[in-house]
C-alpha positions in Angstrom: -11.0 -35.9 6.6 -12.2 -36.7 3.1 -10.5 -39.3 1.0 -8.9 -36.9 -1.5 -7.2 -34.8 1.2 -5.9 -37.8 3.0 -4.6 -39.3 -0.2 -2.8 -36.0 -1.0 -1.2 -36.1 2.5 -0.2 -39.7 2.2 1.4 -39.2 -1.2 3.3 -36.1 0.0 4.5 -37.9 3.1 6.7 -40.0 0.9 8.9 -36.9 0.4 8.0 -35.5 3.8 5.7 -32.7 4.9 6.8 -29.9 7.2 4.9 -26.7 7.7 4.0 -24.4 10.6 4.9 -27.0 13.3 3.3 -30.0 11.5 5.4 -32.9 10.2 4.3 -36.0 8.4 6.6 -38.5 6.7 6.8 -42.1 5.8 9.7 -44.2 7.1 10.7 -47.8 6.9 8.9 -48.3 10.2 5.7 -46.6 9.3 4.4 -43.0 9.3 5.5 -40.2 11.6 3.2 -37.4 12.6 4.4 -34.5 14.8 2.7 -31.4 16.0 3.6 -29.0 18.8 1.3 -31.1 21.0 2.5 -34.6 20.3 4.7 -37.0 18.3 3.5 -40.3 16.9 5.7 -42.7 14.9 5.7 -46.2 13.5 2.1 -45.8 12.4 0.4 -48.1 9.9 -1.7 -46.3 7.2 -5.0 -46.7 9.0 -3.6 -45.2 12.2 -1.8 -42.5 10.2 -5.2 -41.5 8.8 -6.8 -41.5 12.3 -4.0 -39.4 13.8 -4.0 -37.0 10.9 -7.7 -36.6 11.3 -7.3 -35.7 14.9 -5.0 -32.9 13.8 -7.2 -31.8 10.9 -6.4 -28.1 11.3 -2.7 -28.8 10.7 -3.6 -30.9 7.6 -6.0 -28.4 6.1 -3.5 -25.6 6.8 -0.8 -27.5 4.9 -3.3 -28.2 2.1 -4.2 -24.5 1.8 -0.7 -23.4 0.9 0.2 -26.2 -1.5 0.9 -25.4 -5.2 0.6 -21.6 -4.9 2.8 -19.3 -6.9 5.5 -17.9 -4.6 4.4 -14.3 -4.4 0.8 -15.1 -3.9 1.6 -17.7 -1.2 3.8 -15.3 0.7 1.2 -12.5 0.5 -1.7 -14.6 1.6 0.3 -16.1 4.5 1.2 -12.5 5.5 -2.5 -11.6 5.5 -3.2 -14.0 8.2 0.2 -13.7 10.0 1.1 -17.3 9.3 4.8 -16.8 10.0 4.1 -15.2 13.4 1.1 -17.0 14.7 0.5 -20.7 15.5 -2.0 -22.8 13.5 -4.1 -23.1 16.6 -4.2 -19.3 17.2 -4.8 -18.5 13.5 -7.6 -21.0 13.1 -9.4 -19.7 16.2 -9.2 -16.2 14.8 -10.2 -17.3 11.3 -13.3 -18.9 12.7 -14.1 -16.0 14.9 -14.6 -13.1 12.6 -11.4 -13.5 10.6 -7.9 -11.9 10.6 -7.5 -8.4 9.2 -4.6 -6.7 7.6 -4.2 -3.2 6.0 -2.6 -2.8 2.6 -2.5 0.9 1.8 -6.1 2.0 2.2 -7.4 -1.5 1.7 -8.7 -3.7 4.5 -8.2 -7.4 3.9 -10.0 -10.0 6.0 -9.2 -13.7 5.9 -11.8 -16.2 7.0 -12.0 -20.0 7.0 -14.1 -21.9 4.5 -14.7 -25.3 6.1 -17.2 -26.5 3.4 -16.9 -30.3 3.0 -14.4 -30.4 5.8 -11.7 -28.4 4.0 -9.6 -25.5 5.2 -9.7 -23.1 2.3 -9.8 -19.4 2.8 -12.3 -16.7 1.8 -11.3 -13.1 1.7 -13.2 -9.9 2.1 -11.8 -6.7 0.6 -13.0 -3.2 1.3 -11.8 0.4 2.1 -10.4 0.6 5.6 -12.7 3.5 6.3 -15.6 1.1 5.8 -14.4 -1.3 8.4 -17.6 -1.0 10.5 -20.0 -0.8 7.6 -22.4 -3.7 6.9 -21.9 -5.4 3.6 -25.6 -4.6 2.9 -24.7 -0.9 3.0 -21.9 -1.2 0.5 -21.8 -1.7 -3.2 -21.0 -5.4 -3.6 -18.5 -6.5 -6.3 -17.4 -10.0 -7.4 -15.2 -9.4 -10.4 -11.7 -8.3 -9.4 -11.6 -6.2 -12.6 -14.1 -3.9 -11.0 -11.3 -2.6 -8.8 -9.8 -0.9 -11.8 -12.9 1.3 -12.2 -13.3 1.9 -8.4 -9.7 3.2 -8.4 -10.2 5.7 -11.2 -11.9 8.5 -9.1 -11.8 9.7 -5.6 -14.9 10.3 -3.4 -15.4 13.7 -5.0 -15.3 12.3 -8.5 -11.9 13.6 -9.3 -9.5 11.5 -11.4 -6.7 9.8 -9.5 -3.5 9.9 -11.7 -1.5 8.2 -8.9 -3.1 4.9 -7.9 -1.1 4.7 -4.6 -2.3 8.2 -3.5 -4.3 8.0 -0.2 -7.4 9.1 -2.0 -9.1 5.8 -2.8 -12.9 6.2 -2.7 -15.1 4.4 -0.2 -18.4 2.5 -0.3 -17.7 -0.9 -1.8 -16.8 -4.4 -0.8 -15.6 -7.6 -2.5 -16.9 -10.5 -0.4 -15.8 -14.2 -0.3 -12.9 -13.9 -2.8 -10.6 -16.8 -3.4 -6.9 -16.1 -2.7 -6.2 -15.8 -6.4 -9.0 -13.3 -7.0 -8.0 -11.3 -3.9 -4.5 -10.8 -5.2 -5.9 -9.9 -8.6 -8.1 -7.2 -7.1 -5.3 -5.8 -4.9 -3.1 -5.6 -8.1 -5.8 -3.6 -9.9 -6.0 -1.2 -6.9 -2.3 -1.0 -6.4 -0.5 -2.3 -9.5 2.6 -4.5 -9.0 2.7 -3.8 -5.2 2.4 -7.5 -4.3 5.1 -8.6 -6.7 7.5 -5.8 -5.5 6.7 -6.5 -1.9 7.7 -10.1 -2.4 10.8 -9.3 -4.4 11.9 -7.0 -1.5 11.3 -9.8 1.1 13.4 -12.1 -1.1 16.2 -9.6 -1.5 15.5 -9.3 -5.2 14.0 -5.8 -5.5 15.7 -3.9 -8.4 15.9 -0.3 -7.3 16.5 2.5 -9.8 17.7 5.7 -8.1 17.0 9.3 -9.1 20.2 10.0 -11.0 19.9 6.9 -13.1 16.2 7.7 -13.8 17.1 11.3 -14.7 20.0 10.4 -16.9 17.9 8.1 -19.1 15.3 10.8 -19.9 15.1 12.2 -23.4 13.2 15.0 -25.2 11.4 17.4 -23.0 12.3 15.5 -19.8 16.1 15.7 -20.3 16.1 18.8 -18.1 15.3 17.0 -14.9 19.0 15.9 -14.8 19.8 19.5 -13.8 18.2 19.2 -10.4 20.7 19.4 -7.6 20.8 17.1 -4.6 19.1 19.6 -2.5 16.3 20.0 -5.1 15.9 16.2 -5.3 15.3 16.4 -1.5 12.6 19.0 -2.0 11.1 16.8 -4.8 10.9 13.7 -2.5 9.5 15.8 0.3 6.8 17.2 -2.0 5.7 13.9 -3.6 7.0 10.9 -1.9 5.8 11.0 1.7 2.9 9.2 3.3 0.5 12.0 2.9 0.9 11.9 -0.8 1.8 8.3 -1.7 1.3 5.1 0.2 4.5 3.4 -1.1 7.6 3.3 1.0 10.4 5.0 -1.0 13.4 2.8 -1.5 15.2 4.9 -4.1 17.6 7.7 -3.2 19.6 10.3 -5.1 22.0 7.6 -6.1 23.4 4.3 -4.7 25.9 6.2 -2.5 23.8 9.2 -1.5 20.7 8.7 0.6 18.0 11.3 0.8 17.1 12.7 4.3 13.4 12.7 3.6 11.5 10.0 5.6 10.9 6.9 3.4 7.3 6.4 4.6 5.7 3.6 6.6 3.8 1.8 3.8 3.9 -2.0 3.5 4.9 -2.0 -0.2 8.1 -0.5 -1.6 8.6 2.2 -4.3 11.5 1.0 -6.5 12.0 4.0 -8.7 10.7 7.6 -9.3 7.3 7.3 -11.0 6.1 9.1 -14.1 4.2 11.6 -11.9 7.3 12.5 -10.1 9.3 12.8 -13.4 6.6 15.1 -14.8 6.6 17.3 -11.7 10.4 17.4 -11.7 10.4 18.8 -15.3 8.2 21.8 -14.2 10.4 22.4 -11.1 13.6 22.1 -13.2 12.2 24.8 -15.5 11.2 27.0 -12.6 14.5 26.5 -10.8 16.3 27.8 -13.9 14.9 31.3 -13.3 17.0 33.9 -11.6 15.9 34.8 -8.2 14.7 38.4 -7.7 13.7 40.4 -4.6 10.3 42.0 -4.3 8.8 44.4 -1.8 5.2 43.7 -0.8 3.0 45.7 1.6 1.4 43.4 4.1 0.4 43.5 7.7 2.0 40.8 10.0 -1.4 39.0 10.1 -1.6 39.0 6.3 1.9 37.6 6.0 0.9 34.8 8.4 -2.3 34.3 6.4 -0.3 33.7 3.2 1.8 31.1 5.0 -1.5 29.4 6.2 -2.8 29.4 2.7 0.3 27.7 1.3 0.2 25.1 4.1 -3.5 24.4 3.6 -3.1 23.8 -0.1 0.1 21.7 0.3 -1.5 19.5 3.0 -4.8 19.1 1.1 -6.9 20.4 3.9 -8.7 23.3 2.2 -12.0 21.3 2.1 -11.8 20.8 5.9 -11.8 24.5 6.7 -15.3 25.7 7.7 -16.7 28.9 6.3 -17.4 30.1 9.8 -13.8 29.5 11.0 -12.4 32.9 10.2 -9.6 32.3 12.7 -8.0 29.9 10.1 -5.7 31.9 7.7 -6.9 29.7 4.8 -10.5 30.4 5.5 -12.3 31.2 2.2 -13.7 34.5 3.4 -10.4 35.6 4.8 -8.7 34.8 1.4 -11.4 36.8 -0.4 -10.8 39.7 1.9 -7.1 39.6 1.3 -7.6 39.5 -2.5 -10.1 42.4 -2.3 -7.7 44.5 -0.3 -4.3 43.7 -1.7 -4.7 42.3 -5.3 -5.4 44.5 -8.4 -8.1 44.1 -11.0 -5.9 41.7 -12.9 -5.6 39.4 -9.9 -2.0 40.2 -9.3 -0.3 41.2 -6.0 1.3 44.6 -6.6 5.0 44.5 -5.7 8.1 46.5 -6.3 11.1 44.7 -7.7 14.3 45.6 -6.0 17.4 46.3 -8.1 20.3 44.5 -6.4 22.8 46.2 -8.6 21.9 49.6 -7.1 22.4 48.4 -3.5 
């Protein structure tokens, strides 16, 4: 144990050190050191240093978490499971390939940096789909700010308006980040998720429910306040489930009225309807203002089923997965083109007869 680390421990022992099963404090009779394995007391300073050195992992673990901002400290401890795993267990894992956690589509790996006898951490950050890829086969980044550019487009080069959508592109890695730079990179990928996750853990997450969000809208967005409770359910089912957003929805219709739609399984919370949801709600509020009408279409049973398959494939984002040769899938491109050629007119419209309800 180097001099500076011991001096820090000795000074802190005046007030008392207690973390993860390790205790060190100064008493009138000398120093006390306690770990899950043993307890020593009445130690003079030289023996205190010797005993502390024999439990170096506990000392470096204490040192690693000193003087960190609360949210960062909580997040980095979560990454390596510090509240659930013993120091002995964690250090063994940190030395043997590291400890991994998933944050959205991110894979975070904590490792031990024992340079100069210390117990600092290094972190590796990559897409979870690249878990088995060699660093040499990925684009290496060092500046956390690069995460902002990586997050702009998906693997097909399309713009990602929602940063927490499960469409983050692959093929990159941030190696050997400090804890501070790891949190910075995570925040560029998923803005404010660490802070809101920590607020939720502390019981301080400020949730704004749908009605409050809708009522404060002005201008062209005022109309969203007209959505009924059932329509808000459809809204959440459309936009706020795991297949569309990795946040875990914490807002409801209002403080007294929960939504039945599953909240999601994400690690980080969604504290209010986002701007994308508000924009979509405006379009739906306009559409829902239309009067329903009845139409008669001419379709075979197979064609009706095919239309249902097409809507489902688009809604679930699986159109790219349907092979051209798979003509048994209703959303197959050739089958869709056949249906259009057979049933749609030259203007691309599906001929239909509107039924007059007043004449029934």
